[in-house]
MOPAC internal coordinates of N, CA, C and O (Angstrom, degrees):
PM7 1SCF
backbone

  N    0.0000 0     0.00 0     0.00 0    0    0    0
  C    1.7029 1     0.00 0     0.00 0    1    0    0
  C    1.4500 1   101.79 1     0.00 0    2    1    0
  O    1.2310 1   125.07 1   -43.67 1    3    2    1
  N    1.4170 1   107.86 1   136.33 1    3    2    1
  C    1.4637 1   122.15 1   171.98 1    5    3    2
  C    1.4846 1   111.96 1   -78.64 1    6    5    3
  O    1.2310 1   118.81 1   -27.18 1    7    6    5
  N    1.2605 1   119.88 1   152.82 1    7    6    5
  C    1.5271 1   130.21 1   173.67 1    9    7    6
  C    1.5654 1   100.08 1   -61.91 1   10    9    7
  O    1.2310 1   121.02 1   -38.63 1   11   10    9
  N    1.3290 1   115.65 1   141.37 1   11   10    9
  C    1.4850 1   119.96 1   178.32 1   13   11   10
  C    1.5809 1   115.46 1   -68.60 1   14   13   11
  O    1.2310 1   120.04 1   166.98 1   15   14   13
  N    1.2809 1   117.52 1   -13.02 1   15   14   13
  C    1.4705 1   123.46 1   177.22 1   17   15   14
  C    1.4746 1   110.32 1   -92.27 1   18   17   15
  O    1.2310 1   119.19 1   175.27 1   19   18   17
  N    1.4146 1   119.15 1    -4.73 1   19   18   17
  C    1.4999 1   117.59 1   172.05 1   21   19   18
  C    1.5503 1   107.36 1  -104.77 1   22   21   19
  O    1.2310 1   122.33 1   -17.90 1   23   22   21
  N    1.3158 1   113.15 1   162.10 1   23   22   21
  C    1.5423 1   119.88 1  -178.29 1   25   23   22
  C    1.4340 1   107.38 1   -59.67 1   26   25   23
  O    1.2310 1   120.14 1   -50.75 1   27   26   25
  N    1.3255 1   117.34 1   129.25 1   27   26   25
  C    1.4989 1   122.11 1   174.93 1   29   27   26
  C    1.5827 1   111.08 1   100.27 1   30   29   27
  O    1.2310 1   123.43 1   159.21 1   31   30   29
  N    1.2884 1   111.03 1   -20.79 1   31   30   29
  C    1.5533 1   116.58 1  -178.92 1   33   31   30
  C    1.5133 1   115.36 1   -72.09 1   34   33   31
  O    1.2310 1   120.59 1   -43.74 1   35   34   33
  N    1.3697 1   116.48 1   136.26 1   35   34   33
  C    1.4168 1   119.27 1  -174.15 1   37   35   34
  C    1.5412 1   104.89 1  -137.95 1   38   37   35
  O    1.2310 1   121.90 1   -15.52 1   39   38   37
  N    1.2958 1   113.98 1   164.48 1   39   38   37
  C    1.5242 1   121.45 1   179.32 1   41   39   38
  C    1.5139 1   110.14 1  -127.88 1   42   41   39
  O    1.2310 1   119.65 1   -12.91 1   43   42   41
  N    1.2208 1   118.27 1   167.09 1   43   42   41
  C    1.5343 1   123.78 1   177.33 1   45   43   42
  C    1.4888 1   102.63 1   -87.41 1   46   45   43
  O    1.2310 1   119.83 1   -53.33 1   47   46   45
  N    1.3260 1   117.93 1   126.67 1   47   46   45
  C    1.4020 1   120.82 1   176.39 1   49   47   46
  C    1.5090 1   113.24 1  -123.84 1   50   49   47
  O    1.2310 1   119.69 1   -43.25 1   51   50   49
  N    1.3280 1   118.19 1   136.75 1   51   50   49
  C    1.5258 1   120.51 1  -172.80 1   53   51   50
  C    1.5695 1   106.15 1  -142.90 1   54   53   51
  O    1.2310 1   122.81 1   -18.72 1   55   54   53
  N    1.3249 1   112.22 1   161.28 1   55   54   53
  C    1.4957 1   121.32 1   175.65 1   57   55   54
  C    1.5215 1   107.56 1  -109.69 1   58   57   55
  O    1.2310 1   118.93 1   -52.78 1   59   58   57
  N    1.2791 1   119.65 1   127.22 1   59   58   57
  C    1.3824 1   116.17 1   174.62 1   61   59   58
  C    1.5684 1   115.55 1   -67.01 1   62   61   59
  O    1.2310 1   120.47 1   -21.96 1   63   62   61
  N    1.3157 1   116.70 1   158.04 1   63   62   61
  C    1.5397 1   117.94 1  -171.94 1   65   63   62
  C    1.5552 1   103.09 1   -62.01 1   66   65   63
  O    1.2310 1   117.08 1   138.56 1   67   66   65
  N    1.3123 1   123.17 1   -41.44 1   67   66   65
  C    1.5457 1   120.56 1  -173.65 1   69   67   66
  C    1.4655 1   107.18 1   -66.98 1   70   69   67
  O    1.2310 1   118.85 1   139.07 1   71   70   69
  N    1.2548 1   119.79 1   -40.93 1   71   70   69
  C    1.5902 1   121.78 1  -179.98 1   73   71   70
  C    1.4143 1   110.52 1   -68.13 1   74   73   71
  O    1.2310 1   118.21 1   140.09 1   75   74   73
  N    1.3008 1   121.02 1   -39.91 1   75   74   73
  C    1.4907 1   126.39 1   175.21 1   77   75   74
  C    1.6075 1   113.16 1   -58.57 1   78   77   75
  O    1.2310 1   124.54 1   136.28 1   79   78   77
  N    1.3903 1   108.90 1   -43.72 1   79   78   77
  C    1.5918 1   117.40 1   177.71 1   81   79   78
  C    1.5381 1   108.24 1   -60.92 1   82   81   79
  O    1.2310 1   124.75 1   128.83 1   83   82   81
  N    1.3485 1   108.48 1   -51.17 1   83   82   81
  C    1.6261 1   113.41 1  -178.72 1   85   83   82
  C    1.5262 1   115.85 1   -62.54 1   86   85   83
  O    1.2310 1   125.16 1   140.61 1   87   86   85
  N    1.2699 1   107.70 1   -39.39 1   87   86   85
  C    1.6048 1   112.43 1   170.47 1   89   87   86
  C    1.4849 1   114.64 1   -57.27 1   90   89   87
  O    1.2310 1   120.75 1   132.31 1   91   90   89
  N    1.1911 1   116.16 1   -47.69 1   91   90   89
  C    1.5766 1   124.73 1   178.72 1   93   91   90
  C    1.5678 1   108.75 1   -58.39 1   94   93   91
  O    1.2310 1   124.04 1   132.67 1   95   94   93
  N    1.3140 1   109.85 1   -47.33 1   95   94   93
  C    1.5165 1   113.49 1  -176.67 1   97   95   94
  C    1.4673 1   112.55 1   -65.02 1   98   97   95
  O    1.2310 1   117.01 1   154.04 1   99   98   97
  N    1.3255 1   123.30 1   -25.96 1   99   98   97
  C    1.4405 1   132.35 1   177.50 1  101   99   98
  C    1.4334 1   115.25 1   -90.32 1  102  101   99
  O    1.2310 1   120.79 1   170.19 1  103  102  101
  N    1.3784 1   116.10 1    -9.81 1  103  102  101
  C    1.4601 1   120.81 1  -174.46 1  105  103  102
  C    1.4149 1   112.79 1    75.38 1  106  105  103
  O    1.2310 1   120.65 1  -158.48 1  107  106  105
  N    1.3331 1   116.35 1    21.52 1  107  106  105
  C    1.5800 1   119.88 1  -177.53 1  109  107  106
  C    1.4348 1   108.17 1  -107.57 1  110  109  107
  O    1.2310 1   117.33 1  -163.50 1  111  110  109
  N    1.3639 1   122.68 1    16.50 1  111  110  109
  C    1.4063 1   117.78 1  -178.15 1  113  111  110
  C    1.5107 1   115.88 1   -67.82 1  114  113  111
  O    1.2310 1   115.76 1   157.75 1  115  114  113
  N    1.2771 1   125.66 1   -22.25 1  115  114  113
  C    1.4195 1   135.39 1  -175.16 1  117  115  114
  C    1.7151 1   104.25 1   -75.03 1  118  117  115
  O    1.2310 1   123.26 1   128.90 1  119  118  117
  N    1.4874 1   111.36 1   -51.10 1  119  118  117
  C    1.3877 1   117.57 1  -175.42 1  121  119  118
  C    1.5149 1   112.22 1   -70.26 1  122  121  119
  O    1.2310 1   122.03 1   149.14 1  123  122  121
  N    1.4803 1   113.71 1   -30.86 1  123  122  121
  C    1.4342 1   113.86 1  -178.40 1  125  123  122
  C    1.4671 1   111.26 1   -73.56 1  126  125  123
  O    1.2310 1   121.60 1   146.22 1  127  126  125
  N    1.4204 1   114.55 1   -33.78 1  127  126  125
  C    1.4981 1   118.56 1   175.26 1  129  127  126
  C    1.6632 1   111.27 1   -64.05 1  130  129  127
  O    1.2310 1   121.91 1   141.61 1  131  130  129
  N    1.3189 1   113.95 1   -38.39 1  131  130  129
  C    1.3920 1   115.95 1   176.75 1  133  131  130
  C    1.5758 1   114.17 1   -64.21 1  134  133  131
  O    1.2310 1   120.94 1   143.63 1  135  134  133
  N    1.3407 1   115.81 1   -36.37 1  135  134  133
  C    1.5004 1   125.38 1   172.30 1  137  135  134
  C    1.5117 1   108.31 1   -63.08 1  138  137  135
  O    1.2310 1   118.96 1   129.44 1  139  138  137
  N    1.2601 1   119.60 1   -50.56 1  139  138  137
  C    1.4619 1   122.39 1   174.40 1  141  139  138
  C    1.5401 1   112.34 1   -46.93 1  142  141  139
  O    1.2310 1   122.80 1   125.36 1  143  142  141
  N    1.3148 1   112.25 1   -54.64 1  143  142  141
  C    1.5440 1   112.52 1  -179.90 1  145  143  142
  C    1.5557 1   112.94 1   -60.40 1  146  145  143
  O    1.2310 1   120.88 1   141.36 1  147  146  145
  N    1.3450 1   115.92 1   -38.64 1  147  146  145
  C    1.4035 1   119.38 1   175.28 1  149  147  146
  C    1.4708 1   118.08 1   -64.35 1  150  149  147
  O    1.2310 1   119.30 1   148.35 1  151  150  149
  N    1.2742 1   118.94 1   -31.65 1  151  150  149
  C    1.4425 1   125.33 1   176.99 1  153  151  150
  C    1.6149 1   112.33 1   -71.33 1  154  153  151
  O    1.2310 1   120.67 1   152.92 1  155  154  153
  N    1.3754 1   116.32 1   -27.08 1  155  154  153
  C    1.3917 1   119.62 1   168.06 1  157  155  154
  C    1.4864 1   117.46 1   -47.01 1  158  157  155
  O    1.2310 1   126.59 1   143.98 1  159  158  157
  N    1.3136 1   104.92 1   -36.02 1  159  158  157
  C    1.6208 1   112.96 1  -177.59 1  161  159  158
  C    1.5005 1   111.67 1  -102.41 1  162  161  159
  O    1.2310 1   121.96 1   148.17 1  163  162  161
  N    1.2518 1   113.84 1   -31.83 1  163  162  161
  C    1.5871 1   117.04 1  -178.15 1  165  163  162
  C    1.4811 1   110.34 1  -130.93 1  166  165  163
  O    1.2310 1   120.63 1  -103.52 1  167  166  165
  N    1.3630 1   116.41 1    76.48 1  167  166  165
  C    1.4100 1   121.77 1  -171.91 1  169  167  166
  C    1.6364 1   117.13 1   -70.81 1  170  169  167
  O    1.2310 1   122.92 1   168.60 1  171  170  169
  N    1.2849 1   112.02 1   -11.40 1  171  170  169
  C    1.4892 1   118.21 1   176.71 1  173  171  170
  C    1.5540 1   107.45 1  -102.54 1  174  173  171
  O    1.2310 1   118.44 1  -144.39 1  175  174  173
  N    1.2564 1   120.57 1    35.61 1  175  174  173
  C    1.5475 1   124.47 1  -177.78 1  177  175  174
  C    1.5835 1    97.93 1   -84.53 1  178  177  175
  O    1.2310 1   123.90 1   -37.24 1  179  178  177
  N    1.4242 1   110.12 1   142.76 1  179  178  177
  C    1.3963 1   120.94 1   174.13 1  181  179  178
  C    1.5961 1   108.03 1   102.56 1  182  181  179
  O    1.2310 1   124.11 1    14.11 1  183  182  181
  N    1.3781 1   109.71 1  -165.89 1  183  182  181
  C    1.4500 1   121.03 1  -175.05 1  185  183  182
  C    1.4662 1   105.34 1   -95.07 1  186  185  183
  O    1.2310 1   117.23 1   -53.22 1  187  186  185
  N    1.3650 1   122.87 1   126.78 1  187  186  185
  C    1.4129 1   124.17 1   168.88 1  189  187  186
  C    1.5170 1   115.76 1   -61.59 1  190  189  187
  O    1.2310 1   115.94 1   -60.15 1  191  190  189
  N    1.1496 1   125.31 1   119.85 1  191  190  189
  C    1.4673 1   125.55 1   179.44 1  193  191  190
  C    1.5755 1   112.10 1   -92.91 1  194  193  191
  O    1.2310 1   120.06 1   139.69 1  195  194  193
  N    1.3109 1   117.49 1   -40.31 1  195  194  193
  C    1.4886 1   121.28 1  -176.87 1  197  195  194
  C    1.5354 1   108.16 1  -173.58 1  198  197  195
  O    1.2310 1   122.01 1   -17.90 1  199  198  197
  N    1.2794 1   113.76 1   162.10 1  199  198  197
  C    1.4638 1   116.41 1   167.29 1  201  199  198
  C    1.5748 1   106.53 1  -119.00 1  202  201  199
  O    1.2310 1   117.11 1   -45.10 1  203  202  201
  N    1.2277 1   123.11 1   134.90 1  203  202  201
  C    1.4010 1   130.46 1   179.46 1  205  203  202
  C    1.5166 1   111.68 1  -126.61 1  206  205  203
  O    1.2310 1   123.73 1   -15.08 1  207  206  205
  N    1.3284 1   110.44 1   164.92 1  207  206  205
  C    1.5647 1   117.80 1   174.48 1  209  207  206
  C    1.4841 1   104.80 1  -106.03 1  210  209  207
  O    1.2310 1   122.19 1   -52.06 1  211  210  209
  N    1.4574 1   113.41 1   127.94 1  211  210  209
  C    1.4794 1   113.79 1   172.39 1  213  211  210
  C    1.5612 1   104.31 1  -136.35 1  214  213  211
  O    1.2310 1   123.88 1   -56.11 1  215  214  213
  N    1.3914 1   110.15 1   123.89 1  215  214  213
  C    1.3707 1   122.11 1  -178.62 1  217  215  214
  C    1.6324 1   111.23 1    57.74 1  218  217  215
  O    1.2310 1   123.18 1  -141.77 1  219  218  217
  N    1.2567 1   111.51 1    38.23 1  219  218  217
  C    1.4333 1   116.09 1  -177.11 1  221  219  218
  C    1.4540 1   120.57 1    81.08 1  222  221  219
  O    1.2310 1   117.45 1  -178.49 1  223  222  221
  N    1.2806 1   122.45 1     1.51 1  223  222  221
  C    1.4867 1   131.62 1  -170.49 1  225  223  222
  C    1.4990 1   106.01 1  -122.83 1  226  225  223
  O    1.2310 1   122.77 1   -41.38 1  227  226  225
  N    1.3749 1   112.30 1   138.62 1  227  226  225
  C    1.4304 1   121.83 1   171.68 1  229  227  226
  C    1.4980 1   113.02 1   -63.15 1  230  229  227
  O    1.2310 1   123.27 1   -44.21 1  231  230  229
  N    1.4254 1   111.33 1   135.79 1  231  230  229
  C    1.5434 1   112.40 1   179.39 1  233  231  230
  C    1.5729 1   100.40 1  -136.12 1  234  233  231
  O    1.2310 1   124.35 1   -54.55 1  235  234  233
  N    1.3058 1   109.25 1   125.45 1  235  234  233
  C    1.6168 1   114.83 1   175.58 1  237  235  234
  C    1.5604 1   111.02 1   -96.07 1  238  237  235
  O    1.2310 1   119.65 1   -50.40 1  239  238  237
  N    1.3081 1   118.28 1   129.60 1  239  238  237
  C    1.4921 1   124.22 1   178.96 1  241  239  238
  C    1.4976 1   108.91 1   -99.61 1  242  241  239
  O    1.2310 1   122.44 1   -55.63 1  243  242  241
  N    1.3195 1   112.92 1   124.37 1  243  242  241
  C    1.5626 1   115.14 1   176.93 1  245  243  242
  C    1.5449 1   107.33 1  -121.31 1  246  245  243
  O    1.2310 1   121.76 1   -15.32 1  247  246  245
  N    1.4295 1   114.24 1   164.68 1  247  246  245
  C    1.4125 1   120.67 1   177.49 1  249  247  246
  C    1.6317 1   101.31 1  -130.81 1  250  249  247
  O    1.2310 1   121.01 1   -40.74 1  251  250  249
  N    1.2440 1   115.68 1   139.26 1  251  250  249
  C    1.4670 1   124.13 1   178.82 1  253  251  250
  C    1.4840 1   104.44 1  -132.19 1  254  253  251
  O    1.2310 1   122.90 1   -50.13 1  255  254  253
  N    1.3666 1   112.05 1   129.87 1  255  254  253
  C    1.4901 1   118.62 1   173.04 1  257  255  254
  C    1.4952 1   111.11 1   -98.13 1  258  257  255
  O    1.2310 1   121.99 1   -46.77 1  259  258  257
  N    1.3604 1   113.80 1   133.23 1  259  258  257
  C    1.4812 1   118.81 1   177.06 1  261  259  258
  C    1.5711 1   104.28 1  -113.82 1  262  261  259
  O    1.2310 1   121.47 1   -53.13 1  263  262  261
  N    1.3857 1   114.79 1   126.87 1  263  262  261
  C    1.4993 1   118.03 1  -175.35 1  265  263  262
  C    1.4812 1   105.65 1   -68.86 1  266  265  263
  O    1.2310 1   122.96 1   -18.24 1  267  266  265
  N    1.5054 1   111.94 1   161.76 1  267  266  265
  C    1.4051 1   124.67 1  -177.09 1  269  267  266
  C    1.5386 1   104.07 1   -70.52 1  270  269  267
  O    1.2310 1   122.74 1   -18.12 1  271  270  269
  N    1.3805 1   112.36 1   161.88 1  271  270  269
  C    1.5437 1   119.56 1   167.63 1  273  271  270
  C    1.3749 1   106.23 1  -129.86 1  274  273  271
  O    1.2310 1   122.24 1   -85.70 1  275  274  273
  N    1.3304 1   113.32 1    94.30 1  275  274  273
  C    1.5056 1   121.55 1  -176.89 1  277  275  274
  C    1.5997 1   112.45 1   -56.04 1  278  277  275
  O    1.2310 1   121.69 1   143.80 1  279  278  277
  N    1.2877 1   114.36 1   -36.20 1  279  278  277
  C    1.4995 1   118.45 1  -176.35 1  281  279  278
  C    1.5483 1   109.82 1   -63.05 1  282  281  279
  O    1.2310 1   118.36 1   143.67 1  283  282  281
  N    1.3605 1   120.74 1   -36.33 1  283  282  281
  C    1.4647 1   122.81 1   176.65 1  285  283  282
  C    1.4599 1   113.00 1   -94.54 1  286  285  283
  O    1.2310 1   119.50 1   169.29 1  287  286  285
  N    1.3199 1   118.56 1   -10.71 1  287  286  285
  C    1.4239 1   120.47 1   176.33 1  289  287  286
  C    1.5350 1   111.20 1    86.85 1  290  289  287
  O    1.2310 1   119.76 1  -170.79 1  291  290  289
  N    1.3289 1   118.07 1     9.21 1  291  290  289
  C    1.4199 1   119.79 1   176.84 1  293  291  290
  C    1.4461 1   114.37 1   -85.82 1  294  293  291
  O    1.2310 1   120.00 1   -49.47 1  295  294  293
  N    1.3528 1   117.61 1   130.53 1  295  294  293
  C    1.4789 1   126.40 1  -173.17 1  297  295  294
  C    1.5525 1   106.90 1   -70.84 1  298  297  295
  O    1.2310 1   122.65 1   -11.30 1  299  298  297
  N    1.3559 1   112.52 1   168.70 1  299  298  297
  C    1.4286 1   119.08 1   167.75 1  301  299  298
  C    1.6013 1   105.39 1   -69.17 1  302  301  299
  O    1.2310 1   120.38 1   -36.89 1  303  302  301
  N    1.2693 1   116.87 1   143.11 1  303  302  301
  C    1.4745 1   120.99 1   179.28 1  305  303  302
  C    1.4531 1   110.96 1  -130.26 1  306  305  303
  O    1.2310 1   121.17 1   -28.06 1  307  306  305
  N    1.3354 1   115.36 1   151.94 1  307  306  305
  C    1.4738 1   120.74 1   172.83 1  309  307  306
  C    1.4648 1   104.84 1  -112.08 1  310  309  307
  O    1.2310 1   118.16 1   -48.83 1  311  310  309
  N    1.2770 1   121.11 1   131.17 1  311  310  309
  C    1.4769 1   126.81 1  -178.68 1  313  311  310
  C    1.6665 1   105.16 1  -115.88 1  314  313  311
  O    1.2310 1   124.59 1   -45.04 1  315  314  313
  N    1.3100 1   108.79 1   134.96 1  315  314  313
  C    1.4393 1   118.15 1  -176.78 1  317  315  314
  C    1.4357 1   104.06 1  -112.80 1  318  317  315
  O    1.2310 1   118.87 1   -52.32 1  319  318  317
  N    1.2685 1   119.76 1   127.68 1  319  318  317
  C    1.4383 1   128.49 1   178.51 1  321  319  318
  C    1.5498 1   112.93 1  -128.97 1  322  321  319
  O    1.2310 1   121.96 1   -34.93 1  323  322  321
  N    1.3830 1   113.85 1   145.07 1  323  322  321
  C    1.5497 1   117.29 1   177.27 1  325  323  322
  C    1.5197 1   103.33 1  -116.38 1  326  325  323
  O    1.2310 1   123.59 1   -48.15 1  327  326  325
  N    1.3715 1   110.73 1   131.85 1  327  326  325
  C    1.3749 1   120.37 1   174.56 1  329  327  326
  C    1.4616 1   108.67 1  -109.22 1  330  329  327
  O    1.2310 1   119.88 1   -48.45 1  331  330  329
  N    1.3543 1   117.84 1   131.55 1  331  330  329
  C    1.4789 1   125.02 1   172.97 1  333  331  330
  C    1.4889 1   110.35 1  -115.47 1  334  333  331
  O    1.2310 1   122.54 1   -81.91 1  335  334  333
  N    1.3974 1   112.73 1    98.09 1  335  334  333
  C    1.3251 1   114.80 1  -177.97 1  337  335  334
  C    1.5174 1   110.01 1   -70.04 1  338  337  335
  O    1.2310 1   120.99 1   -13.23 1  339  338  337
  N    1.3643 1   115.72 1   166.77 1  339  338  337
  C    1.5132 1   122.61 1   178.39 1  341  339  338
  C    1.5980 1   108.16 1   -78.42 1  342  341  339
  O    1.2310 1   117.82 1   -31.04 1  343  342  341
  N    1.4123 1   121.75 1   148.96 1  343  342  341
  C    1.5851 1   115.27 1     8.42 1  345  343  342
  C    1.6187 1    96.22 1   -87.15 1  346  345  343
  O    1.2310 1   121.83 1    -8.12 1  347  346  345
  N    1.3460 1   114.10 1   171.88 1  347  346  345
  C    1.5165 1   127.29 1    -1.70 1  349  347  346
  C    1.4669 1   108.39 1   -81.43 1  350  349  347
  O    1.2310 1   122.05 1   -21.03 1  351  350  349
  N    1.3875 1   113.68 1   158.97 1  351  350  349
  C    1.4770 1   123.55 1  -177.13 1  353  351  350
  C    1.4777 1   109.64 1   -84.80 1  354  353  351
  O    1.2310 1   113.49 1   -32.65 1  355  354  353
  N    1.2484 1   129.91 1   147.35 1  355  354  353
  C    1.4472 1   118.09 1    -9.56 1  357  355  354
  C    1.5127 1   107.15 1   -86.81 1  358  357  355
  O    1.2310 1   123.97 1   -17.14 1  359  358  357
  N    1.3528 1   109.98 1   162.86 1  359  358  357
  C    1.4940 1   116.39 1   179.27 1  361  359  358
  C    1.6024 1   107.11 1   -74.20 1  362  361  359
  O    1.2310 1   121.87 1   -28.87 1  363  362  361
  N    1.3923 1   114.03 1   151.13 1  363  362  361
  C    1.3763 1   116.25 1  -165.55 1  365  363  362
  C    1.6641 1   106.79 1  -137.89 1  366  365  363
  O    1.2310 1   122.32 1   -26.82 1  367  366  365
  N    1.3411 1   113.16 1   153.18 1  367  366  365
  C    1.4456 1   119.80 1   171.07 1  369  367  366
  C    1.4930 1   109.50 1  -131.44 1  370  369  367
  O    1.2310 1   121.04 1   -49.37 1  371  370  369
  N    1.2658 1   115.61 1   130.63 1  371  370  369
  C    1.4645 1   120.21 1   176.28 1  373  371  370
  C    1.5391 1   111.81 1  -120.45 1  374  373  371
  O    1.2310 1   121.05 1   -52.21 1  375  374  373
  N    1.2631 1   115.60 1   127.79 1  375  374  373
  C    1.5865 1   119.27 1   178.68 1  377  375  374
  C    1.4789 1   100.45 1   -88.35 1  378  377  375
  O    1.2310 1   122.22 1   -67.02 1  379  378  377
  N    1.3084 1   113.36 1   112.98 1  379  378  377
  C    1.3658 1   123.53 1  -179.86 1  381  379  378
  C    1.5413 1   121.66 1   -92.49 1  382  381  379
  O    1.2310 1   119.69 1   148.35 1  383  382  381
  N    1.3068 1   118.20 1   -31.65 1  383  382  381
  C    1.4263 1   121.36 1  -171.53 1  385  383  382
  C    1.5059 1   105.83 1  -147.51 1  386  385  383
  O    1.2310 1   122.50 1   -40.62 1  387  386  385
  N    1.5336 1   112.82 1   139.38 1  387  386  385
  C    1.5041 1   120.06 1   174.20 1  389  387  386
  C    1.4509 1   100.89 1  -129.04 1  390  389  387
  O    1.2310 1   119.14 1   -64.41 1  391  390  389
  N    1.3499 1   119.24 1   115.59 1  391  390  389
  C    1.5531 1   131.83 1  -169.93 1  393  391  390
  C    1.3714 1   105.03 1  -119.07 1  394  393  391
  O    1.2310 1   117.06 1   -58.90 1  395  394  393
  N    1.3983 1   123.20 1   121.10 1  395  394  393
  C    1.5360 1   121.76 1   168.31 1  397  395  394
  C    1.4875 1   106.62 1   -70.24 1  398  397  395
  O    1.2310 1   124.49 1   -29.61 1  399  398  397
  N    1.3830 1   108.99 1   150.39 1  399  398  397
  C    1.4709 1   118.01 1   172.54 1  401  399  398
  C    1.4272 1   111.56 1   -77.88 1  402  401  399
  O    1.2310 1   118.97 1   -33.69 1  403  402  401
  N    1.3469 1   119.57 1   146.31 1  403  402  401
  C    1.4602 1   118.16 1   170.46 1  405  403  402
  C    1.4522 1   115.81 1   -62.95 1  406  405  403
  O    1.2310 1   118.53 1   -47.66 1  407  406  405
  N    1.3323 1   120.41 1   132.34 1  407  406  405
  C    1.4705 1   118.68 1   177.80 1  409  407  406
  C    1.5651 1   112.78 1   -64.29 1  410  409  407
  O    1.2310 1   121.89 1   -28.25 1  411  410  409
  N    1.2454 1   113.99 1   151.75 1  411  410  409
  C    1.3709 1   118.08 1  -179.56 1  413  411  410
  C    1.5510 1   113.26 1   -55.80 1  414  413  411
  O    1.2310 1   116.68 1   -41.56 1  415  414  413
  N    1.2315 1   123.91 1   138.44 1  415  414  413
  C    1.4060 1   127.94 1   175.04 1  417  415  414
  C    1.4916 1   112.00 1   -81.61 1  418  417  415
  O    1.2310 1   118.36 1   -40.99 1  419  418  417
  N    1.3721 1   120.73 1   139.01 1  419  418  417
  C    1.4845 1   119.10 1   178.00 1  421  419  418
  C    1.4911 1   109.07 1   -75.87 1  422  421  419
  O    1.2310 1   119.03 1   -34.52 1  423  422  421
  N    1.3190 1   119.45 1   145.48 1  423  422  421
  C    1.4334 1   121.92 1   176.26 1  425  423  422
  C    1.3914 1   109.49 1   -86.49 1  426  425  423
  O    1.2310 1   122.94 1   -35.22 1  427  426  425
  N    1.3499 1   111.98 1   144.78 1  427  426  425
  C    1.4816 1   122.51 1  -175.98 1  429  427  426
  C    1.4839 1   113.50 1   -99.46 1  430  429  427
  O    1.2310 1   120.10 1   180.00 1  431  430  429

């Protein structure tokens, strides 16, 4: 297996049960699945939030914003994912949270 930062390298990407449930509630399950597929090829997609140690391994936390879809009524959402680069092999990404953006507040 190639390293994900090299051409042809991929990671295993998954959505946690809680994130999948929340995405479904928000009508964002399709776009979250599309993001999961994209993360298999580009695990460092989005804005780096922080790097933490988990069980002695480096984990990078990222946030990705997905625009709203007014036609379907889906709000804009922020998706948080954790990338665990190798070692250990294989590198993994897990989508851990799907959070709706607050709607804009009317000005008074």
